[in-house]
C-alpha positions, 0 to 999 in steps of 0.5 A: 810417417809414424802415425802411419806406422803407428796404424799398422802396428794396431793390427795383429796380423800386420804385427805378425809381418813386422816380427816375422820381417825380423830374425836373425872380406874375400869375396870368392863365393859365386853367390856374393860375385855372380851377376846371375842373381840380381835384385832392385837393392842393387841400385840404391837411391842414396849415394853409393859407399863406392863413391866414398873417397879413402879416408886419411887416418886423422889425429882425430881418428886415431885417438878413437882407437885408443882406450882412456885409463878410466875404461882399461881399469874397469875392463881389467876387473871383468874376471871371474872369481876363478881366474880361470880365464885362458887367452884366445891368441890371434893364431886361433883366428886362423881355423874353422869354428868346429876346429876350435870346438873340438878343441874345446870338447877334448879339453872339457869332455864332461862340462856342462855344454847347455842346460834348457829346462831338465834337458842338459848336454855335457861337451862330448855329448853336444859333439856327439849329437852335432856330428850324427847330424853332420853325417846325416846331412853329408849322407843326403849328398849335394854340394859342400857350399849348399845352404842348409835350412834348420827349421828347429826350436830353441834349445839342445837340437838347434846348437846341434844342429848349427855345429853339425852344418858347420862341420859339414862346410856348409852354410845354415839357414835359421828359418822361424816356426812362426814366420809368414809361409810367404817369408819362408818360402822367399828365404829357401828359394833365395838362398837355394837350401837344399835340405831342411833339417827338422824335429817331428814337432815341426814335421808337418810345417817342414813337408810343406816348405820342402814341395821344391823337392828339398830333402828332409832330415827328422833329427827326432827319428834319425838313425842311431847307427850313424856315425857320431865321429868327427867328420874331420873335413878341412873346412877354411876360415873363409867359408862361409857359416850363415846367411841372416835375412834381415828386413829389406829397403825393397820390401824383400829380405836380404841375406848378410853372410858371414864367415868362420875367421871373421867370427872367430876373430869377434870370439876373440876380441870378447873373450879377451876383453870380458875375460870370458873362461870355462866357469862362466853361465851364460843366460842366453835371452837374445837369439844371437849365435854369437852368444852362443859361440862366446859361450861354447868356443871357450868351455862355458855354459849357456842356458836358453830360457824356456817359456816360463823363465823367459816371463820377466817376473819368473827370471830373476829366480831363474837366473839365482837358481842357474847361478847365471855369471853373463847376462846379455839382452837388449836393453828394453828386456833388461829394463822391462826385468829389472822393472819387476824386482822387489827393493833388496832383490840381488844377483851375486853370481852375475859379473858381467851385463851385456846390452846391444840393440838400442839405447841404453839410458842413464836410469838403466845404470842407475838400476844396475847398480841398485841390484847387482854387485859392485864386482859386476860390470855393465857393457854398452856394445853397438854391432850390426849384422855386417859388423859385430861388435865394433864398439863398447863401453864398460861401466861400473858402480863408480862411474858417472853417466851425465847425459840422459844416453849412455855412450857405446864407446871406444873401439873393439880391436880391428875396426876403425870408426869414423863419422862421415858428414853427407859430403862424405868428409870426415865429421870432427868431434861434436859434430853428428855424423853417419857411423862408418867402420873400416875392418877386414872383419866385415861381412863378405857381403849379401847373398846372392845380391853382388850389386847391393854388396859392391854398393854398400862395401867400399874396398881401400886401396891402400889396405887391400884386406879392408873395406868400409861399411857405412852402417846408416846409423847416427852418432857423435864422438867427443874429442877423446874418441867416445861414441855416442849412437843417436838412431837411423839415418834412414826408414829403418826402425828398432824393434827389440835391437832388430832392424826393419825396413818401413818399405817391407811393411808397406809391400806387405800391406 
């Protein structure tokens, strides 16, 4: 299998196919429960999660939800030196993302929200741009829950468009301009998008995709007379926010959805654990909407790098120039970046490094200690498209890493983690098993694929709002509940933190 994959990746065209195959608990939406749209993935070959027996929390499992004193002490140091942190309360998850964002706009209208190269927008300016896009979408008509496709470059306009879609109560779907046309066509058809939002640089490409009678909105030439006021629509926390297409085992992508409440729960836990505040400046080195919301729903600023700054040898100067306080990337990008640094190059403003998507090694911790100040905390996280961050491990300059692989650590609020053996019984400490998560904040399911949703997400009868999701990842848990990630159980591989099914590559061949 590895020899086959190596041969495949040597082809430039096939590498494009591989890279193009990655992108980025109430099941009331008709496209999650309807049986009108079926897929081969409705009948997985391995044991269905619905067959997993109800799991009683053992003393070992309960222990796995407790953060040890050493970890609590390191987490307590994750503060911005200004002390500007404001707690994100549980009540604030019972609203929509636009409602939270508009509150931040009222608090910090002139504060910097986003900067890309020479382009910079304040919170007030970003909100006005998002509102105009929202009104342009509403003017096109269509159903409130109809997806809207976004074919845009990274940066200012894309951020405004995401908030614009959410302000209408609709679902956004990101289209990557570098995707093969067959994949874009599949996403547009499967999502049922009625509108493509694009700009003049991608208008011809969007026009070709819109031949199925989709409406086009060119934000570059949008009517300046459109209202810039908040649409002020009532949006339930259960409303879906996005469809993210990931690689599928049948060779076709599958759309993972998320809603406002679950995303706000993620923002709440990360805000409170990492003490994100309005003085933070976050480098967006990953196409992760969660990171964007983490900053902009707390009054912080985001800094997507342009092409030049995204090179490892220029990244260091950019981090210093923009006084970045929070660095987020996959471990391989971090590794490549620090390997370009001089022996004495340091980053005094960086207070937090967040890594996810791949294994972190002891050597990564050693380079972190070499180039970042003692006040800087390294956080290794575990998450998936279906389950936002559910495990994290805090590292400072004093902690000892004994093994080659750094643990993904301990519980995140609202997520119970179990390891299951092949017989679906819970694994004991230090025994390898498949990582399963029990939570009320899992993805609502797969778009237009109720069979796969039912197969992958198992209800918990004794706790009606909770479900169990088997991640397909393997792990080992120490007696104190610390989790080590050991890779995939199935035939997926990870490229820069993104899951890719080998079956999808074979189908493309």
